[in-house]
C-alpha positions in Angstrom: -6.5 -41.7 -37.9 -5.6 -39.1 -40.6 -6.6 -41.5 -43.3 -9.9 -42.1 -41.5 -10.5 -38.3 -41.1 -9.9 -37.9 -44.9 -12.2 -40.8 -45.7 -14.9 -39.3 -43.4 -14.5 -35.9 -45.0 -14.8 -37.4 -48.5 -17.8 -39.5 -47.5 -19.5 -36.5 -45.9 -19.1 -34.2 -49.0 -20.2 -37.0 -51.4 -23.3 -37.7 -49.2 -24.2 -34.0 -48.8 -23.8 -33.4 -52.5 -26.1 -36.4 -53.3 -28.7 -35.3 -50.8 -28.5 -31.7 -51.9 -29.4 -32.6 -55.6 -33.0 -32.0 -54.7 -32.7 -28.4 -53.6 -36.4 -28.2 -52.7 -35.6 -29.6 -49.3 -33.3 -28.7 -46.5 -30.8 -31.3 -45.4 -29.7 -31.8 -41.8 -27.6 -34.9 -41.2 -24.6 -36.1 -39.1 -22.2 -37.6 -41.6 -20.1 -38.9 -38.7 -23.1 -40.8 -37.2 -23.9 -42.2 -40.6 -20.3 -43.3 -41.4 -19.8 -44.8 -38.0 -23.1 -46.7 -38.3 -22.1 -48.1 -41.7 -18.6 -48.9 -40.4 -20.2 -50.8 -37.6 -22.1 -52.9 -40.1 -18.8 -53.3 -42.0 -17.4 -55.3 -39.0 -19.6 -58.2 -40.2 -19.4 -57.7 -43.9 -17.3 -59.9 -46.2 -16.4 -60.2 -49.8 -18.2 -58.0 -52.4 -20.4 -56.4 -49.7 -17.4 -55.3 -47.7 -15.7 -53.9 -50.8 -18.8 -51.9 -51.8 -19.2 -50.6 -48.2 -15.5 -49.5 -48.2 -16.0 -47.8 -51.5 -19.1 -46.0 -50.2 -17.3 -44.9 -47.1 -14.3 -43.7 -49.2 -12.0 -46.1 -47.3 -8.8 -47.0 -49.1 -8.5 -50.4 -50.7 -5.4 -51.1 -48.5 -7.4 -50.7 -45.3 -10.2 -52.9 -46.7 -12.3 -52.2 -43.7 -9.7 -53.9 -41.5 -9.0 -53.6 -37.9 -7.2 -50.2 -38.4 -10.5 -48.7 -39.6 -12.4 -49.9 -36.6 -9.6 -48.8 -34.2 -9.6 -45.4 -35.9 -13.4 -45.1 -35.3 -12.8 -46.2 -31.7 -10.3 -43.4 -31.1 -12.4 -40.9 -32.9 -15.7 -41.7 -31.1 -13.8 -41.7 -27.7 -12.5 -38.2 -28.5 -15.9 -36.9 -29.6 -17.7 -38.3 -26.6 -15.3 -37.0 -24.0 -17.0 -35.3 -21.1 -14.1 -33.0 -20.1 -14.5 -30.6 -23.0 -16.0 -27.1 -23.3 -18.4 -28.4 -25.9 -21.3 -30.8 -25.6 -21.3 -33.3 -28.5 -22.4 -36.9 -28.1 -22.9 -39.7 -30.5 -25.1 -42.7 -30.0 -25.3 -45.8 -32.2 -27.0 -49.1 -31.8 -27.9 -51.9 -34.2 -31.4 -53.3 -34.0 -31.5 -56.7 -35.5 -34.2 -59.4 -35.9 -34.2 -61.6 -32.8 -34.4 -64.8 -34.9 -31.0 -64.0 -36.5 -28.0 -65.5 -34.6 -25.5 -62.6 -34.2 -22.0 -63.8 -33.5 -20.6 -62.9 -30.1 -17.4 -61.6 -31.9 -19.5 -59.2 -33.9 -21.4 -57.9 -30.8 -18.1 -57.5 -29.0 -16.6 -55.5 -31.8 -19.5 -53.2 -32.0 -19.3 -52.6 -28.3 -15.5 -52.1 -28.2 -14.9 -50.1 -31.4 -18.2 -48.2 -31.7 -19.6 -48.0 -28.1 -22.7 -49.6 -29.4 -24.9 -52.5 -28.5 -26.6 -55.0 -30.8 -30.2 -55.3 -29.6 -32.4 -58.0 -30.9 -36.1 -57.2 -31.5 -39.0 -59.1 -33.0 -39.5 -57.3 -36.3 -41.4 -60.3 -37.8 -44.3 -60.7 -35.3 -44.1 -57.4 -33.4 -42.9 -54.8 -35.8 -45.0 -51.9 -34.3 -43.6 -52.6 -30.8 -40.1 -52.7 -32.3 -40.6 -49.4 -34.0 -41.9 -47.8 -30.8 -38.9 -49.2 -28.9 -36.4 -47.8 -31.4 -38.1 -44.4 -31.4 -38.1 -44.3 -27.6 -34.4 -45.2 -27.6 -33.7 -42.4 -30.1 -35.7 -39.9 -28.0 -33.8 -40.8 -24.9 -30.4 -40.4 -26.7 -31.4 -37.1 -28.2 -32.9 -35.8 -25.0 -36.3 -35.5 -26.8 -35.0 -33.3 -29.6 -36.3 -34.0 -33.1 -33.7 -35.5 -35.3 
């Protein structure tokens, strides 16, 4: 998990530097949430897409987005989301995909096992407004109504 921690740190600094280029706005993000969401998508990526995602996430070429990366996130997210701590910190990730796309069961299972996340299929084509409202409601529930 040390390599993953280093990669997450590098990713966070790179992202914050890029977002901070326009100093007319304040930036408030969770690099861990962003990196874990991208890594979740990496589960299904192959070829050039996977290579570019690994580069963006500062993952080593030797890991290549392999099982060790996903197991590392599984351990990290389990530690972050422990309930027996003196702090209150929770992460919540979910992939919302178009319902007409056939998501592989293995992909859904990997998201659930490694990232504590479900893949939820919505109708973005014919009911995009309802999908937007559903996603916003889910976010509001997970953030206990706090603006994010």
